[in-house]
C-alpha positions in Angstrom: 94.8 125.1 129.3 91.4 126.2 128.1 90.8 130.0 128.3 88.7 131.4 131.1 87.0 133.7 128.6 84.9 131.1 126.9 83.1 130.2 130.1 81.8 133.8 130.4 78.1 133.3 129.9 78.0 130.4 132.3 80.2 131.2 135.3 79.5 134.9 135.8 82.8 135.8 137.6 84.9 138.9 137.6 85.9 141.0 134.7 86.1 138.0 132.4 82.5 137.0 132.7 79.2 138.3 131.6 75.5 137.4 131.9 72.3 137.9 133.8 69.9 135.6 135.6 67.2 133.8 133.7 64.4 131.3 134.2 63.1 128.4 132.3 60.5 129.3 129.8 58.1 127.8 127.3 58.4 124.2 126.0 58.0 123.1 122.4 55.4 120.5 121.8 55.1 120.5 118.1 56.3 117.0 117.5 57.5 118.0 114.0 59.2 115.5 111.7 62.8 115.5 110.5 63.8 115.0 106.9 63.6 111.3 107.5 59.8 111.7 107.7 59.4 109.9 111.1 57.5 112.0 113.7 58.8 112.5 117.1 57.4 109.7 119.3 59.2 109.6 122.6 62.7 108.8 121.6 63.2 110.7 118.3 66.0 112.8 119.8 67.7 110.3 122.1 71.5 110.2 122.0 73.2 108.8 118.8 76.9 107.9 119.1 79.3 108.9 116.5 82.9 110.0 115.8 82.3 113.5 114.3 81.0 116.4 116.4 79.1 119.2 114.7 77.8 122.5 116.2 74.2 123.4 115.6 73.9 127.0 114.4 72.6 129.4 117.1 70.3 131.0 114.5 68.4 133.1 117.1 71.5 134.5 118.7 71.2 133.1 122.2 74.9 133.4 122.8 76.8 136.7 122.9 78.9 137.5 119.9 82.5 136.6 120.9 84.1 137.3 117.6 87.9 137.7 117.4 88.7 141.4 117.4 92.0 143.2 117.5 92.5 145.5 120.5 95.2 148.2 120.2 96.4 150.9 122.5 94.9 154.1 121.1 98.1 156.1 121.2 99.9 153.3 119.3 97.2 153.1 116.7 97.3 156.9 116.2 101.1 157.0 115.8 101.1 154.0 113.4 98.4 154.4 110.7 99.3 151.1 109.0 98.8 149.1 112.2 95.0 148.7 112.5 94.5 148.1 108.7 97.0 145.2 108.9 95.0 143.6 111.8 91.7 144.2 110.0 93.1 142.3 107.1 93.3 139.3 109.4 89.7 139.9 110.5 88.5 140.0 106.9 90.1 136.6 106.2 89.8 134.5 109.3 86.9 132.1 109.7 85.7 129.9 112.6 86.5 126.8 110.5 90.1 128.0 110.1 90.4 128.7 113.8 89.1 125.2 114.5 91.7 123.7 112.1 94.5 125.7 113.7 93.5 124.7 117.2 93.4 121.1 116.1 96.8 121.3 114.5 98.3 122.4 117.9 96.2 120.5 120.4 95.7 117.3 118.5 98.6 117.1 116.0 101.1 118.6 118.3 102.4 121.2 115.9 103.8 124.5 117.3 101.5 127.5 117.6 104.2 129.6 115.8 104.4 127.2 112.8 100.6 126.9 112.5 100.2 130.7 112.7 103.0 131.2 110.1 101.4 128.7 107.7 98.0 130.5 108.0 99.6 133.9 107.3 101.4 132.6 104.2 98.4 130.7 102.8 95.8 133.4 103.5 97.2 136.1 101.3 96.5 138.7 103.9 99.9 140.3 103.6 99.5 141.2 99.9 99.4 145.0 99.4 99.6 146.0 103.1 100.3 149.6 103.9 103.8 149.7 105.4 104.8 150.9 108.9 107.7 150.6 111.2 108.8 150.4 114.8 108.5 147.8 117.6 105.1 146.4 118.5 104.5 143.9 121.3 101.5 141.6 120.7 100.1 139.9 123.8 98.7 136.4 124.0 96.9 134.5 126.7 98.4 131.3 128.1 96.1 129.0 126.0 96.4 127.5 122.5 94.0 129.7 120.6 95.3 133.0 122.0 98.9 132.0 121.3 98.0 131.1 117.7 96.2 134.4 117.2 99.0 136.4 118.8 101.5 134.9 116.4 99.1 135.5 113.4 98.9 139.2 114.4 102.7 139.4 114.8 103.4 137.7 111.5 101.1 140.0 109.6 102.5 143.1 111.4 106.0 142.0 110.5 104.9 141.7 106.9 103.7 145.3 107.2 107.1 146.5 108.3 106.8 146.4 112.1 109.2 144.8 114.5 106.5 142.7 116.1 107.1 140.2 118.9 104.7 138.1 121.0 104.6 138.1 124.8 102.5 135.5 126.6 100.6 137.0 129.5 98.1 135.9 132.1 94.5 136.6 132.4 92.5 139.7 131.6 93.0 141.2 135.0 96.7 141.3 134.3 96.9 142.2 130.6 94.1 144.7 130.2 95.8 147.4 132.4 99.1 146.7 130.5 97.3 147.1 127.2 95.6 150.3 128.2 98.9 151.8 129.4 100.7 150.7 126.3 103.9 150.3 128.1 104.4 146.5 127.9 101.7 145.6 125.3 100.3 147.4 122.4 98.1 144.8 120.6 96.0 141.9 121.8 93.6 139.4 120.1 90.4 139.9 122.0 86.9 138.4 122.2 84.2 141.0 121.3 81.4 140.4 123.8 83.7 139.5 126.7 86.0 142.5 126.4 82.9 144.7 126.0 81.6 143.5 129.3 85.0 143.7 130.9 85.3 147.4 130.0 81.6 147.9 130.9 82.5 146.8 134.4 85.7 148.9 134.5 84.0 152.1 133.3 80.6 151.7 135.0 81.4 149.7 138.2 80.4 146.3 139.5 77.3 144.6 138.0 76.5 147.1 135.3 73.6 146.5 132.9 75.0 144.1 130.2 75.4 145.7 126.8 76.9 142.9 124.7 74.5 140.8 122.6 74.5 138.1 119.9 74.7 140.9 117.3 78.4 141.5 116.5 77.9 144.9 115.0 75.7 146.2 117.8 78.2 144.9 120.3 81.0 146.6 118.5 79.0 149.8 118.5 78.4 149.5 122.2 82.1 148.8 122.8 83.3 152.0 121.1 82.5 154.6 123.8 83.9 152.3 126.4 87.1 152.0 124.4 87.4 155.7 124.0 87.1 156.2 127.8 90.1 153.9 128.6 92.3 154.7 125.6 91.9 151.7 123.4 91.1 151.2 119.8 89.4 148.1 118.4 89.6 147.0 114.8 86.9 145.2 112.8 85.5 141.9 114.3 86.3 138.8 112.4 83.7 136.2 111.3 85.7 133.8 113.4 84.3 133.4 116.9 84.9 131.4 120.0 81.8 131.2 122.1 79.6 128.7 123.9 77.9 126.4 121.4 75.9 123.2 121.4 77.2 120.1 119.6 75.7 116.8 118.5 77.2 113.9 116.5 77.0 114.1 112.8 75.0 110.9 112.9 72.4 112.6 115.1 72.2 115.6 112.9 71.9 113.5 109.7 69.2 111.3 111.2 67.0 114.3 112.1 68.1 116.5 109.1 69.0 119.4 111.4 71.7 122.1 111.2 70.3 124.8 113.5 68.9 124.9 117.0 65.5 126.0 115.6 65.4 122.9 113.4 66.3 120.8 116.4 63.4 122.3 118.3 61.0 121.5 115.4 62.2 117.9 115.3 62.3 117.3 119.0 58.9 118.2 120.4 58.7 114.9 122.3 61.1 116.0 125.0 63.5 113.1 124.4 66.7 115.3 124.3 69.4 114.6 126.9 71.6 117.6 127.5 75.2 117.5 128.9 77.2 120.3 130.3 78.6 121.9 133.5 76.8 122.0 136.8 75.8 125.6 136.2 73.9 124.8 133.0 70.4 124.2 134.4 70.4 127.6 136.0 72.3 129.8 133.6 70.4 131.9 130.9 72.9 130.9 128.1 72.5 127.2 128.8 69.4 125.1 129.5 67.0 128.0 130.5 68.1 129.9 127.4 67.6 126.9 125.1 64.1 126.5 126.6 63.1 130.1 126.4 64.7 131.1 123.1 64.1 127.9 121.2 61.3 126.1 123.0 63.5 123.0 123.5 62.5 120.5 126.2 64.8 117.9 127.8 64.2 114.5 129.2 67.3 114.8 131.4 70.4 116.9 132.2 73.7 115.2 132.9 76.6 117.0 134.5 80.0 117.0 132.9 82.7 119.7 132.4 82.4 123.0 130.7 83.1 122.2 127.0 85.9 119.8 128.0 86.8 116.2 127.3 84.1 114.7 129.4 81.3 116.5 127.7 82.7 115.8 124.2 83.1 112.1 125.1 79.5 112.0 126.4 78.3 113.2 123.1 80.3 110.9 120.9 79.6 107.9 123.1 75.9 108.5 123.0 75.4 109.4 126.6 73.8 112.7 125.8 72.0 114.0 122.7 73.8 117.4 122.7 76.3 119.1 124.9 78.0 122.5 125.6 81.2 123.0 123.7 83.3 125.9 122.4 82.6 126.9 118.9 86.3 126.9 117.8 87.4 123.7 119.6 89.9 121.7 117.7 87.7 118.6 118.4 85.2 120.0 115.8 87.8 119.7 113.0 86.4 117.5 110.2 87.8 114.0 110.3 
């Protein structure tokens, strides 16, 4: 099951979701050339089939920063000084590429999340020189692959730091966040920075508050701190690893145009030949088509409706039905083949 969290910027529902309304903006008309030297001429950015998906860098931070961040009950963190530093060691080492590989190992290679997490803990070296603590700690995990992997990574590192750490699979944020705040059944959870920031923003400030998360991870972490203080939570350092909405193309498409970022795509695709794939909400949501148009000046020949980052969208990209499509940045399907 794919997590609800990753759909946040598109679906705008409940405590899990964030965003505001947006409208289509300016269009790029530069008709710039890619590295191949051929100018855009009406079909320069038409779909190109291929086997390998690659995400184009969101270099102007259209998406909110949903970096992995450890959430800890404040009382537990205060009573166990070695706890947050051990989790911060995970944040310092974990990358998005590693998260992609671990998701692929479970979802595609059918390895167990426990074994994949244990291998990462052993290979990463994060347990070397950890300050030691003691006592029982329950680490929560959502009922989807990535959260289960991360929960087991956290538990493995905490065990290496002397804690009696166990993993408990829980439901969605509406269920586990109160339990984490109380600290009775859960004391640690692998969270997503922007999404938990907006969840707490809603909890503290009421329905439909002014959004405070952004594409800047440090600024979002700073905005999260006073909210965390209000509800009795402590957050560690955000990891470089992130799971957020992203836009993928085939490697063949990227190589043909010589692009690695969305800004470069806009420069190369001023002829309006791009075909965009994604969920039904995409043409009206600010983090999807309108955001691509406003932030990057991209123009599209067509939008085709598929699922939200799921198998249909990914198949449409690889089969050459769309030029680019909405995916999740840590999806195992992005693992290098």
